[in-house]
Backbone as CSV, one residue per row, in Angstrom:
resi,resn,N_x,N_y,N_z,CA_x,CA_y,CA_z,C_x,C_y,C_z
1,MET,55.196,57.111,-114.012,55.350,55.708,-113.700,53.984,55.129,-113.347
2,LYS,53.800,53.871,-113.632,52.578,53.170,-113.276,52.900,52.133,-112.208
3,PHE,51.995,52.002,-111.229,52.178,51.057,-110.148,50.902,50.271,-109.911
4,VAL,51.060,49.009,-109.543,49.935,48.189,-109.100,49.720,48.508,-107.630
5,ILE,48.454,48.696,-107.252,48.134,48.885,-105.843,47.094,47.856,-105.428
6,THR,47.016,47.606,-104.146,45.952,46.767,-103.599,45.137,47.623,-102.642
7,ILE,43.839,47.353,-102.599,42.961,48.052,-101.665,42.069,47.007,-101.003
8,PHE,42.000,47.062,-99.671,41.101,46.171,-98.949,40.494,46.930,-97.781
9,GLN,39.376,46.443,-97.297,38.710,47.060,-96.161,39.124,46.329,-94.889
10,ASP,39.580,47.094,-93.891,40.021,46.461,-92.642,38.845,46.262,-91.688
11,GLU,39.148,45.698,-90.531,38.096,45.356,-89.564,37.380,46.581,-88.990
12,ASP,37.988,47.770,-89.119,37.364,49.000,-88.634,36.582,49.725,-89.727
13,GLY,36.554,49.143,-90.942,35.823,49.747,-92.039,36.634,50.693,-92.908
14,MET,37.882,50.944,-92.547,38.748,51.810,-93.354,39.250,51.029,-94.561
15,PHE,39.497,51.739,-95.656,40.071,51.123,-96.848,41.574,51.358,-96.820
16,VAL,42.324,50.282,-96.885,43.778,50.324,-96.813,44.337,50.088,-98.207
17,ALA,45.231,50.966,-98.635,45.854,50.849,-99.955,47.353,50.636,-99.777
18,GLU,47.892,49.711,-100.565,49.324,49.419,-100.511,49.885,49.362,-101.923
19,CYS,51.160,49.668,-102.036,51.874,49.538,-103.302,52.947,48.469,-103.090
20,PRO,52.695,47.233,-103.541,53.609,46.122,-103.252,55.038,46.315,-103.766
21,SER,55.220,47.108,-104.808,56.572,47.249,-105.355,57.410,48.293,-104.618
22,ILE,56.799,48.985,-103.630,57.541,49.950,-102.817,57.374,49.544,-101.350
23,PRO,58.394,48.931,-100.758,58.284,48.468,-99.373,57.839,49.570,-98.413
24,GLY,56.814,49.264,-97.615,56.332,50.196,-96.612,55.412,51.284,-97.121
25,CYS,55.081,51.262,-98.404,54.222,52.302,-98.977,52.763,51.899,-98.796
26,ILE,52.120,52.534,-97.820,50.758,52.177,-97.442,50.009,53.449,-97.054
27,SER,48.724,53.467,-97.311,47.881,54.588,-96.921,46.482,54.058,-96.669
28,GLN,45.555,54.945,-96.359,44.188,54.511,-96.099,43.223,55.645,-96.389
29,GLY,41.944,55.332,-96.359,40.901,56.331,-96.536,39.570,55.779,-96.087
30,LYS,38.602,56.669,-95.943,37.265,56.254,-95.531,36.513,55.568,-96.665
31,THR,36.925,55.850,-97.921,36.324,55.218,-99.100,37.448,54.660,-99.969
32,GLU,37.087,53.788,-100.914,38.107,53.268,-101.836,38.739,54.407,-102.622
33,ARG,37.916,55.346,-103.059,38.429,56.480,-103.841,39.427,57.306,-103.027
34,GLU,39.090,57.573,-101.770,39.986,58.331,-100.910,41.292,57.571,-100.677
35,ALA,41.190,56.265,-100.468,42.388,55.450,-100.278,43.268,55.493,-101.523
36,GLU,42.646,55.434,-102.706,43.422,55.495,-103.952,44.105,56.851,-104.109
37,GLN,43.396,57.921,-103.802,44.004,59.255,-103.877,45.162,59.373,-102.889
38,ASN,44.968,58.846,-101.686,46.008,58.934,-100.660,47.235,58.107,-101.010
39,ILE,47.036,56.936,-101.630,48.203,56.116,-101.973,49.006,56.767,-103.099
40,ARG,48.344,57.514,-103.964,49.081,58.255,-105.005,50.089,59.213,-104.358
41,GLU,49.627,59.950,-103.350,50.518,60.874,-102.643,51.599,60.113,-101.882
42,ALA,51.225,59.016,-101.262,52.200,58.214,-100.518,53.281,57.676,-101.451
43,ILE,52.882,57.250,-102.650,53.859,56.745,-103.625,54.862,57.834,-103.966
44,LYS,54.388,59.039,-104.229,55.288,60.153,-104.548,56.273,60.389,-103.405
45,GLU,55.761,60.406,-102.179,56.619,60.641,-101.017,57.604,59.499,-100.796
46,CYS,57.144,58.265,-100.958,58.036,57.109,-100.789,59.145,57.108,-101.830
47,LEU,58.804,57.420,-103.072,59.818,57.459,-104.125,60.859,58.532,-103.835
48,ALA,60.404,59.697,-103.386,61.338,60.780,-103.062,62.260,60.373,-101.913
49,MET,61.699,59.750,-100.886,62.476,59.322,-99.721,63.502,58.254,-100.121
50,ARG,63.082,57.288,-100.944,63.996,56.228,-101.364,65.132,56.808,-102.202
51,ALA,64.814,57.742,-103.098,65.845,58.378,-103.926,66.825,59.159,-103.053
52,GLU,66.285,59.884,-102.089,67.118,60.675,-101.181,68.082,59.805,-100.382
53,ASN,67.647,58.599,-100.047,68.482,57.682,-99.259,69.301,56.722,-100.112
54,GLY,69.273,56.916,-101.424,70.081,56.088,-102.315,69.576,54.667,-102.457
55,LEU,68.309,54.435,-102.157,67.723,53.104,-102.282,67.110,52.930,-103.673
56,PRO,67.009,51.701,-104.151,66.304,51.497,-105.410,64.856,51.962,-105.247
57,LEU,64.286,52.539,-106.288,62.932,53.075,-106.177,61.889,51.993,-105.918
58,THR,62.073,50.835,-106.529,61.099,49.757,-106.369,61.815,48.433,-106.145
59,VAL,61.051,47.428,-105.770,61.562,46.062,-105.674,60.817,45.224,-106.698
60,LYS,61.369,44.103,-107.028,60.765,43.218,-108.015,59.486,42.598,-107.459
61,THR,58.464,42.609,-108.266,57.229,41.887,-107.928,56.917,40.967,-109.099
62,CYS,56.264,39.856,-108.816,55.893,38.929,-109.878,54.663,38.146,-109.450
63,GLU,54.068,37.452,-110.398,52.926,36.588,-110.122,53.416,35.161,-109.999
64,VAL,52.817,34.436,-109.087,53.077,32.999,-108.975,51.749,32.282,-108.997
65,GLU,51.762,31.070,-109.458,50.555,30.262,-109.492,50.589,29.261,-108.352
66,VAL,49.490,29.184,-107.624,49.392,28.269,-106.487,48.127,27.443,-106.648
67,ALA,48.275,26.139,-106.589,47.110,25.257,-106.684,46.360,25.282,-105.356
68,VAL,45.060,25.405,-105.449,44.222,25.438,-104.237,43.157,24.385,-104.351
């Protein structure tokens, strides 16, 4: 499966990675690369947990346009 992830640097300098299509699926790392590696593992664990609990694996995500 392929997933979109987001990575940003927090106020403490850590890189935080999230998978928007899996509620609560978040990880972090000292570098962007480490955060990406960690979110891969988190995604696997989140998918297994959701399947075990009978929850849908993902939620719908979409793009919206906002005038700024």
